[in-house]
Each structure stands twice: as structure tokens, then as C-alpha cells.
Z-matrix of the N, CA and C atoms (Angstrom, degrees):
N
C 1 1.465
C 2 1.529 1 110.96
N 3 1.353 2 113.89 1 -40.97
C 4 1.456 3 118.54 2 179.57
C 5 1.521 4 111.11 3 -62.82
N 6 1.367 5 115.99 4 -42.55
C 7 1.456 6 120.50 5 178.61
C 8 1.527 7 111.43 6 -63.48
N 9 1.351 8 115.04 7 -36.71
C 10 1.458 9 120.05 8 179.28
C 11 1.514 10 111.05 9 -64.68
N 12 1.343 11 116.43 10 -43.24
C 13 1.457 12 120.89 11 179.31
C 14 1.534 13 110.93 12 -64.78
N 15 1.359 14 115.61 13 -41.07
C 16 1.467 15 119.29 14 178.74
C 17 1.527 16 111.15 15 -64.83
N 18 1.331 17 116.39 16 -39.60
C 19 1.465 18 120.34 17 178.27
C 20 1.522 19 111.25 18 -64.74
N 21 1.341 20 116.24 19 -42.55
C 22 1.459 21 120.94 20 178.75
C 23 1.530 22 110.44 21 -63.42
N 24 1.333 23 116.39 22 -40.14
C 25 1.466 24 120.43 23 179.25
C 26 1.528 25 110.52 24 -65.43
N 27 1.345 26 115.51 25 -39.73
C 28 1.469 27 119.60 26 179.25
C 29 1.531 28 111.02 27 -64.27
N 30 1.347 29 115.84 28 -42.68
C 31 1.465 30 119.99 29 178.48
C 32 1.519 31 111.21 30 -62.82
N 33 1.329 32 117.02 31 -42.43
C 34 1.469 33 121.34 32 179.60
C 35 1.530 34 110.65 33 -65.28
N 36 1.347 35 116.15 34 -40.36
C 37 1.463 36 119.55 35 178.84
C 38 1.518 37 110.87 36 -64.34
N 39 1.341 38 116.33 37 -42.42
C 40 1.463 39 120.74 38 178.18
C 41 1.517 40 111.30 39 -62.78
N 42 1.344 41 116.24 40 -43.44
C 43 1.465 42 120.56 41 179.90
C 44 1.519 43 111.13 42 -63.68
N 45 1.341 44 116.42 43 -40.12
C 46 1.465 45 120.56 44 179.81
C 47 1.526 46 110.73 45 -66.15
N 48 1.353 47 116.03 46 -44.03
C 49 1.464 48 120.35 47 179.12
C 50 1.516 49 111.17 48 -62.61
N 51 1.340 50 115.37 49 -43.67
C 52 1.461 51 119.95 50 179.44
C 53 1.516 52 111.48 51 -63.15
N 54 1.340 53 115.94 52 -39.42
C 55 1.470 54 120.54 53 178.60
C 56 1.517 55 110.74 54 -64.69
N 57 1.349 56 115.69 55 -39.96
C 58 1.454 57 119.37 56 179.22
C 59 1.528 58 110.98 57 -64.80
N 60 1.346 59 116.38 58 -42.64
C 61 1.456 60 119.90 59 179.22
C 62 1.519 61 111.13 60 -64.45
N 63 1.354 62 116.23 61 -39.58
C 64 1.455 63 120.37 62 178.74
C 65 1.513 64 110.97 63 -65.79
N 66 1.332 65 116.70 64 -39.54
C 67 1.460 66 121.40 65 -177.68
C 68 1.522 67 111.80 66 -68.00
N 69 1.342 68 115.91 67 -26.54
C 70 1.455 69 119.07 68 -177.62
C 71 1.528 70 111.81 69 -109.52
N 72 1.339 71 115.94 70 25.34
C 73 1.455 72 119.74 71 178.81
C 74 1.529 73 110.49 72 -61.24
N 75 1.330 74 115.59 73 131.98
C 76 1.448 75 120.90 74 179.83
C 77 1.528 76 109.34 75 -102.77
N 78 1.333 77 115.50 76 175.30
C 79 1.456 78 119.65 77 -179.43
C 80 1.514 79 112.10 78 91.42
N 81 1.339 80 115.90 79 -176.85
C 82 1.454 81 122.52 80 -177.65
C 83 1.525 82 110.80 81 -112.79
N 84 1.328 83 115.33 82 157.11
C 85 1.460 84 121.56 83 173.97
C 86 1.524 85 108.28 84 -148.00
N 87 1.324 86 116.67 85 168.65
C 88 1.461 87 121.71 86 -178.64
C 89 1.519 88 110.83 87 -57.66
N 90 1.335 89 116.18 88 134.34
C 91 1.452 90 121.48 89 -179.98
C 92 1.515 91 114.35 90 94.87
N 93 1.338 92 118.39 91 -9.92
C 94 1.461 93 121.12 92 179.54
C 95 1.525 94 110.85 93 -69.54
N 96 1.322 95 115.52 94 145.33
C 97 1.464 96 123.28 95 174.99
C 98 1.524 97 107.66 96 -117.21
N 99 1.328 98 117.32 97 139.10
C 100 1.459 99 119.68 98 -179.65
C 101 1.521 100 110.75 99 -143.32
N 102 1.319 101 114.29 100 157.42
C 103 1.462 102 121.21 101 171.89
C 104 1.522 103 107.40 102 -126.52
N 105 1.307 104 115.51 103 148.44
C 106 1.464 105 120.39 104 179.32
C 107 1.514 106 109.68 105 -150.42
N 108 1.291 107 116.42 106 153.63
C 109 1.455 108 121.21 107 175.35
C 110 1.513 109 109.31 108 -135.74
N 111 1.313 110 116.86 109 118.07
C 112 1.459 111 120.41 110 -179.09
C 113 1.522 112 110.76 111 -102.36
N 114 1.320 113 114.85 112 147.68
C 115 1.457 114 121.50 113 -178.86
C 116 1.521 115 108.78 114 -129.81
N 117 1.316 116 116.84 115 134.11
C 118 1.460 117 121.15 116 177.14
C 119 1.513 118 110.32 117 -132.33
N 120 1.309 119 115.53 118 148.26
C 121 1.457 120 119.72 119 179.44
C 122 1.521 121 109.45 120 -151.17
N 123 1.318 122 115.78 121 157.17
C 124 1.452 123 119.92 122 179.53
C 125 1.512 124 111.03 123 -160.93
N 126 1.321 125 115.42 124 156.25
C 127 1.460 126 121.73 125 178.12
C 128 1.521 127 108.51 126 -146.46
N 129 1.314 128 116.42 127 131.89
C 130 1.461 129 121.61 128 -178.85
C 131 1.523 130 109.25 129 -137.93
N 132 1.340 131 116.06 130 134.23
C 133 1.464 132 119.84 131 -178.67
C 134 1.520 133 109.90 132 -132.50
N 135 1.338 134 115.60 133 132.28
C 136 1.457 135 122.66 134 176.20
C 137 1.518 136 107.82 135 -133.89
N 138 1.318 137 117.15 136 108.44
C 139 1.459 138 120.15 137 -177.51
C 140 1.521 139 111.14 138 62.00
N 141 1.330 140 115.66 139 -122.58
C 142 1.468 141 120.79 140 179.80
C 143 1.524 142 112.77 141 -92.72
N 144 1.323 143 116.91 142 3.53
C 145 1.467 144 121.44 143 -178.71
C 146 1.530 145 110.18 144 -103.11
N 147 1.325 146 116.75 145 136.42
C 148 1.455 147 121.89 146 -179.24
C 149 1.519 148 109.91 147 -137.92
N 150 1.329 149 116.59 148 138.31
C 151 1.462 150 122.31 149 179.22
C 152 1.521 151 109.17 150 -124.41
N 153 1.327 152 115.81 151 126.73
C 154 1.461 153 122.45 152 174.85
C 155 1.521 154 109.33 153 -116.62
N 156 1.335 155 116.72 154 136.23
C 157 1.463 156 119.98 155 179.59
C 158 1.520 157 109.93 156 -134.24
N 159 1.332 158 115.11 157 152.95
C 160 1.469 159 121.42 158 -179.26
C 161 1.522 160 108.60 159 -152.79
N 162 1.344 161 116.92 160 142.44
C 163 1.463 162 119.78 161 174.06
C 164 1.518 163 110.89 162 -148.15
N 165 1.309 164 115.06 163 149.10
C 166 1.464 165 122.92 164 178.93
C 167 1.514 166 107.90 165 -136.99
N 168 1.339 167 116.90 166 127.48
C 169 1.465 168 120.49 167 -173.80
C 170 1.526 169 111.00 168 -137.22
N 171 1.339 170 118.43 169 91.47
C 172 1.468 171 120.59 170 174.29
C 173 1.523 172 111.04 171 -74.30
N 174 1.339 173 116.42 172 143.89
C 175 1.460 174 121.95 173 -178.01
C 176 1.519 175 110.05 174 -138.33
N 177 1.337 176 115.69 175 156.17
C 178 1.466 177 122.75 176 171.58
C 179 1.522 178 107.25 177 -135.13
N 180 1.343 179 116.44 178 130.75
C 181 1.459 180 119.71 179 -174.79
C 182 1.515 181 113.69 180 -134.96
N 183 1.327 182 115.47 181 164.69
C 184 1.464 183 122.93 182 -179.06
C 185 1.524 184 108.96 183 -139.99
N 186 1.333 185 117.21 184 133.43
C 187 1.458 186 121.57 185 179.87
C 188 1.529 187 109.88 186 -84.66
N 189 1.327 188 115.11 187 108.25
C 190 1.465 189 120.22 188 179.47
C 191 1.525 190 110.92 189 -80.89
N 192 1.335 191 117.09 190 -24.19
C 193 1.465 192 123.28 191 171.12
C 194 1.517 193 106.81 192 -136.43
N 195 1.319 194 117.37 193 -179.43
C 196 1.457 195 119.89 194 -179.46
C 197 1.530 196 112.51 195 -67.65
N 198 1.346 197 118.02 196 -20.69
C 199 1.463 198 121.22 197 -178.08
C 200 1.520 199 114.80 198 -113.29
N 201 1.335 200 117.65 199 -20.71
C 202 1.459 201 121.31 200 -171.69
C 203 1.525 202 111.33 201 -111.37
N 204 1.341 203 114.86 202 129.24
C 205 1.461 204 121.88 203 176.20
C 206 1.522 205 109.36 204 -121.91
N 207 1.324 206 117.08 205 142.75
C 208 1.462 207 122.67 206 175.82
C 209 1.518 208 108.17 207 -128.90
N 210 1.336 209 116.12 208 154.73
C 211 1.451 210 117.86 209 -178.76
C 212 1.511 211 113.46 210 -172.71
N 213 1.331 212 114.88 211 -172.80
C 214 1.460 213 123.89 212 -179.77
C 215 1.515 214 109.56 213 -116.87
N 216 1.333 215 115.76 214 153.37
C 217 1.455 216 119.71 215 -179.08
C 218 1.525 217 111.08 216 -145.41
N 219 1.327 218 114.86 217 155.92
C 220 1.461 219 122.71 218 173.07
C 221 1.520 220 106.52 219 -128.13
N 222 1.323 221 116.64 220 133.58
C 223 1.456 222 120.06 221 -178.93
C 224 1.518 223 112.15 222 -121.69
N 225 1.328 224 115.68 223 134.66
C 226 1.458 225 122.63 224 174.29
C 227 1.523 226 107.68 225 -122.67
N 228 1.323 227 117.74 226 130.89
C 229 1.461 228 119.74 227 -179.03
C 230 1.518 229 110.62 228 -147.50
N 231 1.331 230 114.47 229 158.55
C 232 1.460 231 120.41 230 176.54
C 233 1.522 232 109.23 231 -149.13
N 234 1.318 233 115.33 232 149.45
C 235 1.465 234 121.51 233 176.16
C 236 1.518 235 108.76 234 -141.76
N 237 1.320 236 116.02 235 128.67
C 238 1.458 237 121.37 236 -178.03
C 239 1.524 238 109.99 237 -121.93
N 240 1.325 239 116.28 238 126.03
C 241 1.474 240 122.56 239 176.10
C 242 1.526 241 108.20 240 -108.92
N 243 1.328 242 115.69 241 124.95
C 244 1.462 243 120.25 242 -178.95
C 245 1.528 244 109.45 243 -127.56
N 246 1.333 245 115.48 244 132.50
C 247 1.460 246 121.86 245 178.07
C 248 1.522 247 108.63 246 -123.79
N 249 1.332 248 116.14 247 128.64
C 250 1.455 249 121.05 248 178.34
C 251 1.526 250 109.43 249 -87.07
N 252 1.336 251 116.37 250 126.29
C 253 1.462 252 122.13 251 178.69
C 254 1.531 253 109.14 252 -127.78
N 255 1.339 254 118.15 253 163.28
C 256 1.476 255 120.50 254 178.11
C 257 1.526 256 113.22 255 -59.87
N 258 1.331 257 116.48 256 -23.88
C 259 1.472 258 120.59 257 -178.71
C 260 1.532 259 111.75 258 -94.08
N 261 1.335 260 116.80 259 1.78
C 262 1.465 261 119.73 260 -179.11
C 263 1.524 262 110.94 261 124.75
N 264 1.317 263 115.01 262 172.90
C 265 1.458 264 120.47 263 -178.73
C 266 1.530 265 111.42 264 -78.24
N 267 1.327 266 115.50 265 139.48
C 268 1.467 267 121.91 266 173.87
C 269 1.515 268 107.16 267 -109.85
N 270 1.333 269 116.53 268 124.71
C 271 1.462 270 120.46 269 -173.75
C 272 1.527 271 111.39 270 -126.75
N 273 1.324 272 115.32 271 130.46
C 274 1.464 273 122.36 272 173.51
C 275 1.523 274 108.03 273 -117.29
N 276 1.326 275 117.08 274 140.45
C 277 1.456 276 120.62 275 -175.73
C 278 1.522 277 111.00 276 -138.16
N 279 1.343 278 115.29 277 139.30
C 280 1.456 279 121.69 278 174.74
C 281 1.522 280 108.95 279 -127.12
N 282 1.324 281 116.42 280 133.10
C 283 1.462 282 121.57 281 174.74
C 284 1.523 283 108.11 282 -125.60
N 285 1.330 284 116.49 283 142.63
C 286 1.463 285 119.61 284 -174.14
C 287 1.519 286 111.25 285 -137.36
N 288 1.316 287 115.04 286 146.39
C 289 1.462 288 123.27 287 173.10
C 290 1.522 289 107.31 288 -123.44
N 291 1.333 290 116.27 289 129.88
C 292 1.460 291 120.99 290 -178.74
C 293 1.528 292 110.48 291 -130.11
N 294 1.318 293 116.47 292 135.57
C 295 1.465 294 122.82 293 176.38
C 296 1.519 295 107.95 294 -125.79
N 297 1.327 296 116.80 295 127.47
C 298 1.452 297 118.03 296 -176.92
C 299 1.516 298 113.87 297 -166.23
N 300 1.333 299 115.22 298 -160.86
C 301 1.460 300 122.56 299 -177.51
C 302 1.528 301 109.23 300 -130.95
N 303 1.334 302 116.12 301 162.55
C 304 1.452 303 120.43 302 179.21
C 305 1.524 304 110.41 303 -145.56
N 306 1.311 305 114.96 304 160.00
C 307 1.457 306 121.78 305 174.05
C 308 1.519 307 108.89 306 -135.53
N 309 1.319 308 116.52 307 144.29
C 310 1.467 309 121.24 308 -179.72
C 311 1.521 310 110.64 309 -131.69
N 312 1.330 311 114.82 310 146.31
C 313 1.462 312 120.99 311 171.39
C 314 1.525 313 108.13 312 -120.59
N 315 1.347 314 116.60 313 117.64
C 316 1.468 315 122.61 314 178.50
C 317 1.529 316 108.84 315 -96.21
N 318 1.333 317 115.99 316 130.40
C 319 1.462 318 120.37 317 -177.24
C 320 1.532 319 112.15 318 -79.19
N 321 1.333 320 117.62 319 -35.19
C 322 1.481 321 121.17 320 177.69
C 323 1.533 322 108.48 321 -135.31
N 324 1.331 323 118.15 322 68.45
C 325 1.469 324 121.44 323 -171.09
C 326 1.524 325 114.64 324 -64.49
N 327 1.334 326 119.31 325 -27.76
C 328 1.456 327 121.06 326 -175.45
C 329 1.528 328 112.76 327 -84.31
N 330 1.308 329 117.80 328 -4.77
C 331 1.462 330 121.46 329 -179.48
C 332 1.532 331 110.97 330 -98.04
N 333 1.342 332 114.59 331 164.10
C 334 1.461 333 119.04 332 178.96
C 335 1.528 334 111.66 333 -61.25
N 336 1.329 335 116.11 334 -40.21
C 337 1.459 336 121.49 335 -176.61
C 338 1.527 337 109.79 336 -112.60
N 339 1.343 338 116.19 337 133.10
C 340 1.464 339 118.86 338 -179.26
C 341 1.520 340 110.82 339 -150.71
N 342 1.326 341 115.54 340 141.84
C 343 1.457 342 121.49 341 167.68
C 344 1.526 343 108.49 342 -86.89
N 345 1.349 344 115.58 343 149.41
C 346 1.462 345 119.31 344 174.59
C 347 1.519 346 109.80 345 -146.27
N 348 1.322 347 114.96 346 158.43
C 349 1.456 348 121.75 347 173.47
C 350 1.515 349 109.17 348 -114.53
N 351 1.334 350 117.52 349 138.27
C 352 1.465 351 121.64 350 -177.14
C 353 1.520 352 111.22 351 -124.96
N 354 1.331 353 115.93 352 130.56
C 355 1.455 354 123.00 353 173.79
C 356 1.522 355 107.93 354 -117.18
N 357 1.322 356 116.98 355 126.49
C 358 1.466 357 120.66 356 -177.84
C 359 1.519 358 110.57 357 -132.01
N 360 1.325 359 115.73 358 152.03
C 361 1.463 360 122.13 359 177.78
C 362 1.521 361 108.24 360 -146.67
N 363 1.335 362 116.42 361 140.17
C 364 1.455 363 118.30 362 -178.52
C 365 1.518 364 113.21 363 -159.41
N 366 1.326 365 114.78 364 164.39
C 367 1.458 366 122.96 365 175.36
C 368 1.520 367 108.26 366 -91.29
N 369 1.316 368 117.27 367 133.46
C 370 1.461 369 121.49 368 -174.57
C 371 1.519 370 111.73 369 -122.13
N 372 1.323 371 114.98 370 139.62
C 373 1.459 372 122.18 371 171.91
C 374 1.525 373 107.46 372 -121.21
N 375 1.322 374 116.25 373 123.47
C 376 1.456 375 121.70 374 -171.17
C 377 1.525 376 110.16 375 -122.56
N 378 1.352 377 116.65 376 130.82
C 379 1.464 378 120.62 377 176.65
C 380 1.523 379 109.07 378 -107.94
N 381 1.351 380 116.28 379 129.72
C 382 1.462 381 122.05 380 -177.01
C 383 1.525 382 109.40 381 -114.67
N 384 1.330 383 115.43 382 128.39
C 385 1.468 384 121.98 383 178.56
C 386 1.524 385 108.09 384 -125.44
N 387 1.323 386 116.52 385 102.37
C 388 1.453 387 121.57 386 177.14
C 389 1.523 388 110.20 387 -98.46
N 390 1.311 389 116.04 388 134.12
C 391 1.463 390 120.73 389 -176.97
C 392 1.534 391 110.56 390 -57.87
N 393 1.324 392 115.70 391 121.47
C 394 1.463 393 120.94 392 178.39
C 395 1.506 394 114.33 393 90.29
N 396 1.340 395 118.41 394 -9.57
C 397 1.465 396 121.93 395 179.67
C 398 1.526 397 110.30 396 -115.35
N 399 1.339 398 117.90 397 154.53
C 400 1.475 399 120.17 398 176.61
C 401 1.532 400 110.08 399 -64.64
N 402 1.309 401 116.97 400 143.96
C 403 1.456 402 119.79 401 178.01
C 404 1.534 403 110.18 402 -74.54
N 405 1.332 404 115.66 403 154.61
C 406 1.452 405 120.64 404 178.04
C 407 1.524 406 108.91 405 -147.67
N 408 1.337 407 115.44 406 167.65
C 409 1.459 408 121.09 407 -178.26
C 410 1.526 409 110.86 408 -115.60
N 411 1.335 410 114.33 409 153.27
C 412 1.457 411 121.99 410 175.34
C 413 1.521 412 108.69 411 -127.91
N 414 1.307 413 116.66 412 146.27
C 415 1.460 414 121.91 413 177.00
C 416 1.520 415 109.27 414 -128.50
N 417 1.336 416 116.29 415 145.94
C 418 1.452 417 117.90 416 -179.81
C 419 1.513 418 113.40 417 -179.44
N 420 1.322 419 115.33 418 -160.37
C 421 1.463 420 123.14 419 -175.44
C 422 1.526 421 109.29 420 -126.12
N 423 1.318 422 115.38 421 141.79
C 424 1.456 423 121.51 422 179.09
C 425 1.532 424 109.26 423 -127.23
N 426 1.340 425 117.11 424 127.80
C 427 1.466 426 122.67 425 178.43
C 428 1.525 427 108.12 426 -125.69
N 429 1.333 428 117.48 427 132.81
C 430 1.463 429 120.34 428 -176.70
C 431 1.519 430 111.38 429 -141.74
N 432 1.316 431 115.13 430 145.32
C 433 1.464 432 123.12 431 174.79
C 434 1.516 433 107.73 432 -122.38
N 435 1.332 434 116.79 433 128.36
C 436 1.460 435 119.90 434 -175.87
C 437 1.526 436 111.44 435 -145.37
N 438 1.339 437 117.40 436 136.42
C 439 1.461 438 120.43 437 170.60
C 440 1.520 439 109.79 438 -81.83
N 441 1.328 440 116.45 439 159.80
C 442 1.452 441 119.86 440 -179.83
C 443 1.514 442 111.94 441 -155.98
N 444 1.335 443 115.56 442 170.10
C 445 1.465 444 122.41 443 176.69
C 446 1.525 445 108.47 444 -132.30
N 447 1.323 446 116.06 445 149.02
C 448 1.462 447 122.42 446 -179.76
C 449 1.522 448 108.74 447 -135.50
N 450 1.346 449 116.45 448 137.93
C 451 1.465 450 120.31 449 179.59
C 452 1.528 451 109.88 450 -138.76
N 453 1.344 452 116.57 451 121.10
C 454 1.455 453 122.04 452 179.29
C 455 1.524 454 110.71 453 -82.64
N 456 1.337 455 115.85 454 130.09
C 457 1.463 456 121.19 455 175.66
C 458 1.526 457 111.25 456 -105.36
N 459 1.329 458 116.97 457 -12.10
C 460 1.469 459 122.24 458 174.75
C 461 1.523 460 107.48 459 -153.59
N 462 1.333 461 116.52 460 -175.93
C 463 1.467 462 120.01 461 -178.13
C 464 1.517 463 112.67 462 -61.76
N 465 1.330 464 116.98 463 -34.67
C 466 1.461 465 121.13 464 -173.84
C 467 1.526 466 114.80 465 -112.89
N 468 1.322 467 118.81 466 -14.23
C 469 1.462 468 121.33 467 -171.71
C 470 1.523 469 111.15 468 -117.05
N 471 1.329 470 115.18 469 133.21
C 472 1.459 471 121.95 470 176.39
C 473 1.521 472 109.24 471 -137.75
N 474 1.312 473 115.02 472 155.96
C 475 1.459 474 120.92 473 172.88
C 476 1.525 475 108.18 474 -108.98
N 477 1.325 476 116.11 475 146.67
C 478 1.457 477 119.58 476 -178.68
C 479 1.519 478 110.78 477 -142.23
N 480 1.333 479 114.55 478 160.48
C 481 1.462 480 121.02 479 175.45
C 482 1.520 481 108.21 480 -144.35
N 483 1.317 482 116.18 481 139.54
C 484 1.469 483 121.51 482 175.24
C 485 1.522 484 108.73 483 -120.90
N 486 1.332 485 114.92 484 150.53
C 487 1.455 486 120.94 485 -176.37
C 488 1.527 487 108.25 486 -126.52
N 489 1.338 488 116.67 487 106.25
C 490 1.456 489 120.45 488 -178.59
C 491 1.517 490 111.28 489 -61.57
N 492 1.305 491 117.58 490 128.82
C 493 1.460 492 119.87 491 -176.44
C 494 1.524 493 112.98 492 -133.29
N 495 1.324 494 118.35 493 -27.58
C 496 1.462 495 121.01 494 -178.22
C 497 1.522 496 109.00 495 -142.97
N 498 1.333 497 116.72 496 127.49
C 499 1.453 498 119.21 497 -178.15
C 500 1.513 499 112.97 498 -152.12
N 501 1.334 500 115.62 499 152.26
C 502 1.464 501 122.62 500 176.42
C 503 1.522 502 107.80 501 -136.16
N 504 1.322 503 115.50 502 132.85
C 505 1.464 504 120.51 503 -178.62
C 506 1.517 505 109.73 504 -139.25
N 507 1.322 506 115.50 505 138.13
C 508 1.462 507 120.26 506 173.58
C 509 1.528 508 108.39 507 -128.63
N 510 1.333 509 116.12 508 128.64
C 511 1.458 510 122.08 509 -177.92
C 512 1.526 511 109.96 510 -132.31
N 513 1.325 512 115.78 511 139.32
C 514 1.458 513 121.18 512 178.55
C 515 1.523 514 109.42 513 -127.64
N 516 1.337 515 117.97 514 122.89
C 517 1.469 516 120.57 515 178.40
C 518 1.531 517 111.48 516 -59.76
N 519 1.312 518 115.57 517 144.30
C 520 1.457 519 121.34 518 -177.68
C 521 1.535 520 109.60 519 -86.32
N 522 1.326 521 116.06 520 58.44
C 523 1.471 522 122.17 521 177.72
C 524 1.521 523 107.98 522 -137.83
N 525 1.310 524 116.58 523 154.45
C 526 1.465 525 121.41 524 -178.29
C 527 1.534 526 111.25 525 -63.33
N 528 1.332 527 115.86 526 135.63
C 529 1.452 528 121.43 527 176.27
C 530 1.510 529 115.82 528 78.15
N 531 1.325 530 118.00 529 3.11
C 532 1.467 531 121.01 530 -177.84
C 533 1.528 532 110.98 531 -75.87
N 534 1.324 533 116.50 532 150.24
C 535 1.451 534 122.58 533 178.20
C 536 1.529 535 110.14 534 -109.01
N 537 1.319 536 115.44 535 155.27
C 538 1.466 537 120.73 536 -179.40
C 539 1.521 538 111.00 537 -75.04
N 540 1.327 539 115.16 538 148.38
C 541 1.460 540 122.23 539 173.59
C 542 1.515 541 107.98 540 -110.69
N 543 1.325 542 116.69 541 119.98
C 544 1.456 543 121.76 542 -179.27
C 545 1.530 544 109.65 543 -104.99
N 546 1.329 545 116.42 544 129.76
C 547 1.467 546 121.42 545 -176.74
C 548 1.518 547 109.84 546 -126.17
N 549 1.327 548 116.09 547 131.16
C 550 1.460 549 122.44 548 176.59
C 551 1.522 550 108.19 549 -119.73
N 552 1.332 551 117.30 550 125.73
C 553 1.453 552 122.07 551 -178.76
C 554 1.519 553 110.30 552 -118.83
N 555 1.322 554 116.34 553 136.19
C 556 1.454 555 122.83 554 175.01
C 557 1.521 556 107.79 555 -136.58
N 558 1.327 557 116.16 556 122.01
C 559 1.456 558 120.03 557 -176.37
C 560 1.514 559 110.61 558 122.88
N 561 1.322 560 116.24 559 -176.41
C 562 1.460 561 120.58 560 -177.29
C 563 1.518 562 110.16 561 -143.96
N 564 1.329 563 115.39 562 146.95
C 565 1.453 564 121.02 563 170.04
C 566 1.523 565 107.77 564 -137.80
N 567 1.320 566 117.52 565 -177.45
C 568 1.453 567 120.11 566 -173.93
C 569 1.525 568 112.76 567 -60.42
N 570 1.337 569 117.74 568 -31.33
C 571 1.468 570 119.68 569 -178.75
C 572 1.521 571 111.92 570 -72.18
N 573 1.352 572 117.78 571 -12.85
C 574 1.464 573 121.21 572 -179.52
C 575 1.527 574 112.80 573 -95.93
N 576 1.339 575 117.97 574 1.86
C 577 1.460 576 121.52 575 178.69
C 578 1.524 577 108.62 576 -94.07
N 579 1.324 578 116.97 577 120.20
C 580 1.456 579 122.16 578 -177.97
C 581 1.522 580 110.27 579 -119.28
N 582 1.335 581 116.19 580 129.64
C 583 1.455 582 122.05 581 178.39
C 584 1.522 583 109.16 582 -110.29
N 585 1.335 584 116.77 583 145.51
C 586 1.449 585 119.60 584 -179.16
C 587 1.516 586 112.94 585 -155.93
N 588 1.323 587 114.95 586 171.60
C 589 1.458 588 121.99 587 176.54
C 590 1.520 589 108.20 588 -120.90
N 591 1.317 590 116.94 589 138.95
C 592 1.466 591 123.30 590 -177.61
C 593 1.525 592 109.31 591 -111.45
N 594 1.333 593 116.09 592 136.69
C 595 1.464 594 120.41 593 171.30
C 596 1.531 595 108.41 594 -118.37
N 597 1.325 596 116.06 595 120.89
C 598 1.475 597 121.59 596 179.57
C 599 1.518 598 109.32 597 -99.39
N 600 1.337 599 116.83 598 129.41
C 601 1.455 600 120.91 599 179.82
C 602 1.529 601 111.10 600 -82.95
């Protein structure tokens, strides 16, 4: 009888432990919904010239398979170039709003730590303010490919970082007779590193 009671207690303890582990399972799986907001910043100075940049990109995604997530994003960014001269500072500023979609592939989605690749595309509206010149707007498309890492610290919360490495952008000023400017970027700098927090529902 004593052995029976001990066996029953062991089974109950195992079941309770297993239930606790299941209840606190981390990582992603098919059908999960998440929101995240990434923040990037950078500063570069050469002589009397200094450039400051900032971006914020909230996203919402859904796992259509155990490895693939798709979603929507909104991006806000700004870049300010300032040059010190004997006659005073000269400042140029660009601010941008982007609305688009993204897709991600997670290599080990069910684990606490995972690498992922992200492809995003969006429509961009850019306002340019050059010191001494009238401001104007640009409209265009932005496409970017970036690797990233994700790490769960609890059942619902993870931290992530993406590193911009490949991008294509085309912008056309909103003025008569203007031509598009096409930009291709390969590589990464501090302004392309974005940190964020993920909440999984």
C-alpha cells in the first residue's frame, strides 16, 4: 500500500511538473499572433559635419506555419545633417512615413532563441527640409532584407534585434519634371541596427 501511494504521488508530481512546463512553453508555433516595436538610432560625425538618425517601426504578425510569419508594419524615421560654419549651423532634415507588409522565416521557432530572416516592402512618403530652400515631399517604395535574432525571456515576452544588410529604395520628388532617385544599399552600420520587444498572444 505504501509503495502504491508513493507511486501515485510520483505520477501526480510528474503530471504537475509536465503541466507547468507546458503552460510556460516559450517560442512560437503555428497560429500565434504577436506585436513588436523596433527602435534604431545612429550618430556619425566627420569634422564639422554630424548626422543623427532615428527610426521606430511597430509591427503585428501572424504565424501561418510553424516557421513562417506574415504581417503589417508602420515605419517612422528621421535623419538630420548638421554642419557647423563660421556664419552659423546649416541643417538639413528628412522625415519619412512608411506603410507596408513583411514576412519572416524562423529557423528554430519553438525554442527560446532563434535566428530569422525578414523581407519587408512598403510605400514611403518623405519630407525634405533643406536649410534655406523650400521644403518638398518625395514618394516611393522601400524594400529591405534583414537577418535577426529573437530570445524569449518569458512565455509571452521576447527581445529581438534586426540588422539591415540589403535594401532598395526609389523616391520621386512631388514636383513637376522631377526624376526618381534609386538607391541600393549592401552592408550595415549603426543606423541599421534595430532593437525591439515582442509580445506573443
